[in-house]
C-alpha positions in Angstrom: 1.5 22.8 37.9 0.0 26.3 36.7 1.9 27.8 34.2 3.5 30.6 34.2 1.7 33.8 32.2 4.1 33.9 28.9 5.6 30.7 28.9 6.1 28.7 26.0 3.6 26.2 27.6 0.6 28.8 27.7 1.8 30.0 23.9 1.6 26.4 22.4 -2.2 25.3 24.7 -3.4 28.6 23.1 -2.3 27.9 19.8 -4.7 24.6 19.8 -8.0 25.6 18.4 -11.1 23.1 17.8 -11.6 21.2 14.5 -14.8 19.9 15.8 -16.7 16.9 16.0 -17.4 13.7 13.9 -19.5 10.7 14.0 -16.2 8.8 12.1 -13.4 10.4 11.4 -11.2 8.6 8.4 -6.9 9.6 8.4 -6.0 8.9 4.3 -7.7 10.2 1.3 -6.1 7.3 -0.7 -7.9 4.3 -2.3 -9.1 3.2 1.3 -10.0 6.7 2.8 -12.1 7.4 -0.5 -13.6 3.9 -0.6 -14.8 3.6 3.3 -16.3 7.5 2.4 -18.3 6.3 0.2 -19.6 3.5 1.5 -20.2 5.6 4.7 -22.2 7.6 2.8 -24.2 4.9 0.8 -24.9 3.1 4.1 -25.2 5.4 6.9 -25.9 9.0 5.1 -26.7 11.1 8.4 -23.7 10.4 10.2 -20.7 13.5 9.8 -17.8 12.5 9.2 -14.3 13.9 8.0 -11.2 13.3 5.4 -7.8 14.3 7.0 -5.0 13.7 4.8 -1.2 15.3 4.8 -0.5 15.3 1.6 -1.5 18.5 -0.7 -4.0 16.7 -2.9 -6.0 12.9 -3.2 -5.0 9.7 -4.3 -2.2 8.6 -1.4 0.7 6.8 -3.3 -0.7 8.3 -6.5 -0.5 11.4 -5.7 3.1 11.2 -4.2 4.2 8.9 -6.8 5.7 11.0 -9.6 8.2 8.9 -11.4 8.6 8.1 -15.1 5.7 5.1 -16.4 4.3 5.3 -12.9 1.3 2.7 -13.1 -0.9 0.4 -11.4 1.0 -3.4 -11.0 -2.8 -4.9 -10.5 -5.3 -5.3 -13.1 -7.9 -2.0 -12.4 -11.0 -4.4 -12.9 -10.1 -5.1 -8.9 -7.6 -2.5 -8.1 -10.7 -0.6 -9.0 -13.9 -0.4 -6.6 -16.4 -3.0 -6.8 -19.3 -0.2 -7.1 -17.2 1.6 -9.8 -17.3 0.3 -13.7 -13.7 0.9 -14.8 -13.3 1.8 -18.4 -9.9 1.8 -19.6 -7.1 -0.8 -20.2 -6.8 -3.3 -17.4 -3.6 -1.7 -16.4 -3.1 2.4 -16.1 -1.0 5.1 -15.4 -1.1 7.0 -12.4 -2.7 10.3 -13.9 -5.5 7.6 -15.3 -6.1 6.3 -11.5 -6.2 9.6 -10.2 -8.5 10.6 -12.8 -11.0 7.5 -11.7 -10.2 8.5 -7.7 -11.8 12.0 -8.7 -15.0 10.9 -10.4 -15.2 8.8 -6.8 -14.8 11.6 -5.1 -16.9 13.8 -7.1 -19.7 11.4 -7.6 -20.0 11.1 -3.6 -19.7 14.6 -3.2 -16.6 13.9 -0.7 -14.8 17.2 -1.7 -16.4 19.1 1.1 -15.6 16.2 3.6 -11.3 16.1 3.2 -9.0 18.6 4.7 -5.8 17.9 3.0 -2.0 19.1 4.2 -3.6 18.1 8.0 -1.1 15.8 9.7 -2.2 13.5 12.7 0.2 13.5 14.9 -1.7 12.2 18.2 -5.2 10.2 19.0 -5.9 9.6 22.9 -9.2 7.8 23.6 -11.0 8.4 26.6 -13.6 5.9 27.8 -14.8 8.0 30.3 -16.2 10.0 27.7 -16.5 7.6 25.0 -14.5 9.1 22.4 -11.1 9.9 20.4 -9.2 13.4 20.4 -6.9 13.6 17.1 -4.6 16.4 17.1 -3.9 17.2 13.9 -1.0 19.8 12.3 -1.7 22.1 9.4 1.3 21.3 7.0 0.6 24.7 5.4 0.2 26.9 8.4 1.7 24.9 11.6 -1.9 25.6 13.3 -2.7 22.7 15.4 -6.6 21.4 15.9 -8.1 19.3 17.8 -11.1 17.1 16.9 -12.9 14.7 18.7 -15.0 11.6 16.9 -16.9 8.8 18.2 -15.0 6.0 15.6 -11.4 6.4 13.9 -10.8 4.6 11.0 -6.8 4.3 9.9 -7.0 4.5 6.4 -3.2 5.9 6.2 -1.8 2.9 3.8 1.5 0.8 4.6 4.4 3.5 4.2 6.3 6.3 5.2 5.9 8.9 2.5 8.6 11.2 3.7 11.5 8.5 4.2 11.8 6.1 1.9 14.2 3.1 2.0 17.8 4.4 1.3 20.6 2.2 1.6 24.1 3.9 2.0 26.9 2.5 0.0 31.0 3.0 0.3 31.6 5.8 -2.2 28.2 7.2 -2.3 29.6 10.7 -1.3 31.8 10.7 -3.9 30.0 9.9 -6.7 29.7 12.9 -9.3 25.7 12.3 -11.3 22.5 12.0 -9.4 20.9 9.8 -7.2 17.6 9.8 -6.7 14.7 7.7 -5.0 11.5 6.9 -6.9 9.6 8.0 -4.1 10.9 11.9 -4.2 11.7 11.9 -7.8 12.7 15.7 -8.9 10.5 17.5 -11.4 13.4 18.8 -13.3 15.3 15.4 -13.6 16.6 15.0 -17.3 17.3 11.6 -18.2 17.6 12.3 -21.9 21.0 10.8 -23.4 21.9 9.9 -20.0 23.3 6.4 -18.5 21.1 5.5 -15.8 21.7 2.7 -13.5 18.5 1.4 -11.7 18.9 -0.8 -8.5 16.3 -3.2 -7.5 14.5 -5.4 -9.4 10.8 -5.1 -7.8 8.0 -3.4 -9.4 8.9 0.3 -9.3 12.6 -0.8 -11.3 10.3 -3.1 -13.9 7.9 0.3 -14.2 10.9 2.9 -14.4 13.6 0.8 -17.0 10.8 0.6 -19.7 10.1 4.7 -19.2 13.5 5.9 -18.9 15.5 3.6 -21.6 12.8 5.4 -24.3 15.2 8.6 -24.2 18.1 7.4 -21.8 21.3 6.9 -23.8 21.1 3.3 -21.8 19.5 2.0 -18.5 21.0 -0.8 -16.4 19.4 -2.7 -14.1 21.7 -3.6 -11.1 19.9 -6.4 -9.4 21.4 -8.2 -6.4 18.8 -11.2 -6.9 16.1 -11.3 -9.3 12.8 -11.3 -8.7 9.6 -13.0 -10.7 7.7 -11.5 -13.4 4.6 -11.5 -15.4 4.0 -9.8 -18.9 -0.2 -9.7 -19.1 -1.5 -7.4 -22.1 -2.3 -3.8 -21.4 -5.8 -4.5 -22.4 -7.1 -7.8 -21.6 -8.4 -9.8 -24.8 -12.2 -10.4 -23.0 -12.3 -6.7 -22.6 -12.1 -5.8 -26.6 -14.7 -8.6 -27.4 -16.9 -7.1 -24.8 -16.6 -3.8 -25.7 -17.4 -4.8 -29.4 -20.5 -6.1 -28.4 -21.4 -2.8 -26.9 -22.7 -4.0 -23.6 -23.4 -1.8 -20.5 -19.5 -1.0 -18.9 -21.2 -2.6 -15.6 -21.4 -6.0 -17.3 -18.0 -5.4 -18.5 -16.4 -4.2 -15.4 -18.1 -7.4 -13.3 -17.3 -9.9 -16.0 -13.6 -8.7 -15.8 -13.8 -8.3 -12.4 -14.5 -11.8 -12.1 -11.9 -12.8 -14.5 -8.7 -11.5 -13.2 -10.1 -12.4 -9.3 -10.0 -15.9 -10.7 -6.5 -15.7 -12.1 -5.5 -14.1 -8.8 -6.9 -16.7 -7.4 -5.4 -19.6 -9.5 -2.0 -18.1 -9.2 -2.0 -17.8 -5.4 -3.2 -21.6 -4.9 -0.6 -22.8 -7.5 2.0 -21.0 -5.3 0.9 -22.5 -2.2 0.3 -26.1 -3.9 2.3 -26.6 -6.7 5.4 -23.5 -6.8 7.3 -25.9 -8.7 5.1 -26.0 -11.6 4.4 -22.3 -11.1 7.8 -21.6 -11.1 8.5 -23.3 -14.6 5.4 -21.6 -15.9 6.7 -18.2 -15.3 10.1 -18.5 -16.3 8.7 -20.1 -19.4 6.3 -17.7 -20.5 9.6 -14.9 -19.9 11.8 -17.3 -22.1 10.1 -16.3 -25.7 10.0 -12.5 -25.1 13.6 -12.0 -23.8 16.6 -11.8 -26.4 18.3 -14.7 -27.8 20.7 -16.7 -25.5 19.8 -14.7 -22.6 21.3 -15.9 -19.2 17.8 -16.1 -17.8 18.9 -18.9 -15.1 21.2 -16.3 -13.9 19.0 -13.1 -14.4 15.0 -13.9 -13.9 15.6 -17.0 -11.5 14.6 -16.1 -7.8 16.2 -17.6 -4.7 12.7 -17.5 -3.1 9.4 -19.7 -4.3 6.6 -17.8 -6.4 4.7 -15.1 -4.4 6.7 -15.2 -1.0 7.3 -12.1 -2.5 5.1 -10.0 -5.0 5.4 -11.4 -8.8 5.9 -8.1 -11.0 3.8 -7.2 -13.8 5.4 -5.9 -16.9 2.3 -5.0 -19.1 3.2 -6.2 -22.7 6.7 -7.3 -21.8 8.0 -3.8 -22.2 10.8 -4.5 -19.9 11.9 -7.5 -21.8 11.2 -5.1 -25.2 13.9 -2.7 -23.8 16.4 -5.6 -23.4 15.6 -7.1 -26.9 16.1 -4.0 -28.3 19.3 -3.0 -26.5 17.9 0.1 -24.7 18.3 -2.0 -21.4 20.6 -4.5 -19.8 20.6 -6.4 -16.6 23.5 -6.9 -14.0 23.2 -9.4 -11.5 25.8 -8.7 -8.8 26.7 -6.8 -5.5 27.5 -3.2 -5.1 31.6 -2.7 -3.7 31.1 0.9 -4.3 30.9 4.0 -6.1 33.2 5.9 -7.6 33.3 9.2 -9.3 31.3 8.6 -12.4 30.3 4.4 -11.9 29.1 1.8 -9.5 31.8 -0.7 -9.1 30.2 -4.1 -9.0 31.4 -8.0 -6.5 32.8 -9.0 -10.0 35.2 -6.0 -10.5 33.1 -4.8 -13.3 32.2 -0.6 -13.3 29.1 0.4 -14.2 29.3 4.1 -16.0 26.0 6.1 -14.9 25.2 9.9 -15.1 22.0 9.0 -13.1 21.7 6.6 -10.4 17.9 5.5 -9.4 17.6 3.9 -6.0 14.6 1.7 -6.4 15.5 -0.2 -3.0 11.8 -0.1 -1.5 10.2 1.8 1.0 9.9 1.9 5.0 6.6 0.6 6.6 4.6 3.1 8.8 2.8 1.8 11.9 -0.7 3.4 12.1 0.8 6.7 10.4 3.3 7.2 13.1 0.9 8.4 15.3 1.3 8.5 19.0 -1.6 6.7 20.1 -2.7 6.2 24.1 -6.1 4.8 25.7 -6.7 6.5 29.1 -3.6 8.0 29.0 -1.4 5.2 28.7 0.8 4.6 25.1 -0.3 2.2 23.4 2.6 0.1 22.6 1.5 -1.8 18.8 4.2 -4.4 19.0 2.7 -5.7 22.3 -1.0 -6.2 20.4 -2.7 -8.2 18.3 -4.8 -7.6 15.2 -8.4 -8.4 14.7 -9.0 -10.1 11.3 -6.7 -7.6 10.1 -9.3 -4.8 10.6 -9.0 -3.8 14.5 -6.3 -4.2 17.1 -6.8 -5.5 20.8 -7.3 -3.1 23.7 -8.0 -0.4 21.2 -11.5 1.0 21.2 -14.0 2.3 18.5 -10.6 2.0 15.7 -10.4 0.3 12.8 -7.8 0.3 10.2 -7.8 -0.9 6.0 -4.8 -3.0 5.2 -5.0 -4.6 1.7 -3.7 -7.7 0.1 -0.3 -8.5 -1.1 -0.8 -11.1 -3.5 -4.2 -9.7 -5.0 -5.5 -6.1 -5.6 -5.8 -3.8 -2.0 -9.0 -2.5 -3.2 -10.4 -6.1 -3.1 -9.5 -5.6 0.4 -10.9 -2.3 0.9 -14.8 -3.2 -0.6 -14.4 -6.4 2.4 -13.1 -4.3 5.0 -15.7 -1.6 4.9 -18.3 -4.2 4.7 -17.4 -5.4 8.2 -17.0 -2.2 9.5 -20.0 -1.4 8.6 -21.9 -4.1 9.4 -20.2 -3.9 13.1 -21.5 -0.3 13.3 -24.9 -1.8 12.1 -24.3 -3.9 15.4 -23.4 -1.7 17.8 -26.6 0.5 16.5 -29.0 -2.7 17.0 -27.2 -3.3 20.9 -27.3 0.4 21.4 -23.5 0.2 22.4 -21.4 3.2 22.0 -18.0 1.6 22.2 -16.4 -1.8 21.1 -13.1 -3.1 22.2 -11.6 -6.4 20.8 -10.6 -8.3 23.9 -8.7 -11.8 23.6 -10.8 -14.1 25.5 -10.3 -16.9 27.8 -9.7 -19.3 25.5 -7.1 -17.1 24.3 -4.7 -16.8 27.0 -2.7 -20.2 25.7 -2.8 -18.4 22.1 0.8 -18.6 20.4 1.9 -15.0 19.7 3.2 -14.6 16.0 5.0 -11.8 14.6 3.1 -9.6 11.6 4.2 -11.8 8.7 5.6 -15.2 8.6 8.4 -14.9 6.8 7.8 -18.3 5.1 4.7 -16.9 3.6 5.8 -13.7 2.7 9.2 -12.0 3.2 10.1 -8.8 1.3 12.4 -7.1 1.9 10.1 -3.9 3.2 8.0 -6.6 5.4 11.0 -7.8 6.9 12.5 -5.0 7.7 9.7 -3.8 9.4 8.5 -6.6 11.7 10.0 -5.1 14.9 7.8 -1.9 14.4 4.5 -3.4 13.7 1.6 -5.7 15.7 1.1 -8.9 15.9 -1.4 -11.9 15.3 -2.1 -15.1 17.2 -2.5 -18.6 16.0 -6.3 -18.7 15.3 -9.2 -16.8 14.1 -10.0 -13.8 14.9 -6.7 -13.3 16.3 -5.2 -13.4 12.4 -4.3 -11.8 9.2 -3.0 -11.8 6.1 -5.3 -14.5 4.4 -5.9 -15.1 1.0 -9.0 -12.8 -0.8 -10.2 -16.4 -1.9 -10.8 -17.2 2.0 -11.7 -13.9 3.7 -14.6 -13.3 1.0 -16.1 -15.9 2.4 -14.7 -15.5 6.4 -15.6 -11.6 6.5 -19.0 -11.3 5.1 -19.7 -14.0 8.0 -17.7 -13.5 10.9 -19.3 -13.7 14.1 -19.7 -10.4 15.5 -21.2 -11.8 18.8 -18.3 -14.4 19.6 -16.9 -12.8 22.3 -13.9 -11.5 21.2 -15.8 -7.7 20.7 -16.9 -6.4 24.0 -19.1 -3.7 23.8 -20.1 -1.3 26.0 
């Protein structure tokens, strides 16, 4: 149908402006996107690229999370990049991580390639044109841009920045205090001298509570069920020894990186091979850090085996210190309702509060909620399977980065970028411009499994999102969520000509 002059359709069409063409378009300027851009510049210096991010600045999670005490829950020697030595303490605050990312951006001259406040809304692949057309909305002006690219690299992270998971409880509307979610922390919220209740027991809660307890009247952790905790030192004693010897930072970084990788591998293997022993190790390592007579069975004994959900890191045991000093306490119970000034739990106890922090988690986002089409057909990712946790069946020239649950996210960023760069080189050698993950004849009887096996990893945010995420198979290369110990051997040797990738 030909639009009538002056109609909204024609006006909208006229507003779309050409954003230009690049060889590679990266979505996301967090640790994944910055890492991907570094490797791309290093290995393919002649290829053009742009990084698009909906936020006002770089960093992803480290930019959007502003709550008190925000810090890494992984050591920075493995959370930092392989190529970029980390020079600070093992566990670092959000601002320190942003400063590290700024150095990577400066050293690689990436600023000129990043477009902030650019939200990707649609991505359309055309086999005829052998390229993606990507529609982007400027968050500051509302302007719509249209980019084209030969290869789309989704480095958007894994959760919805705008809509955190916020349960609703009876009576919340009559509560007279403030209710805040860590993901959207108000800059002007003053908790000094206030009674604070933090609902939750995971990494965010255990980070918030020691920070809030410094000035609050009292902080109560209200949890439905306990989590596992591990209390490593903020600075590894080996780092102190190495730095005292004044050896190059690159050596210290590599030695500490290997030390932490080894520790993570041990914890993961123990969780699989000897979960009861690991449970005892974690519980007993907490016991001397808790107040005398503390009911560890009730408040710190989870219902699941170790590493079925994340083990929360409490550096130097700061959460336990707040409990010992009486600045914080724990209530393990269910929430019945909110009153005007408190939360009533299942036992009938009322916990008085001026501020309630709902550290209840987040919602996963499937590829940034971008509307994908391939040759005019909408892509239903729930009907697709992953290729090695890097590409999606039937979706050409698109890769994504998803890190580890049990190890530092960035360990996988390095491995994925290695493989994607190898794939680009392989396509170049074959004279191919298109690559499509495609099920082989021997895969026709393959069992299709959920995105995450509950027996493997069953955190609430994962289980809540199973229905919107892609699937996996029962064999390589259609599986994902393997451990770093496996993938550091598998991915560098992955056969790019085993028939699961079709080149054109």
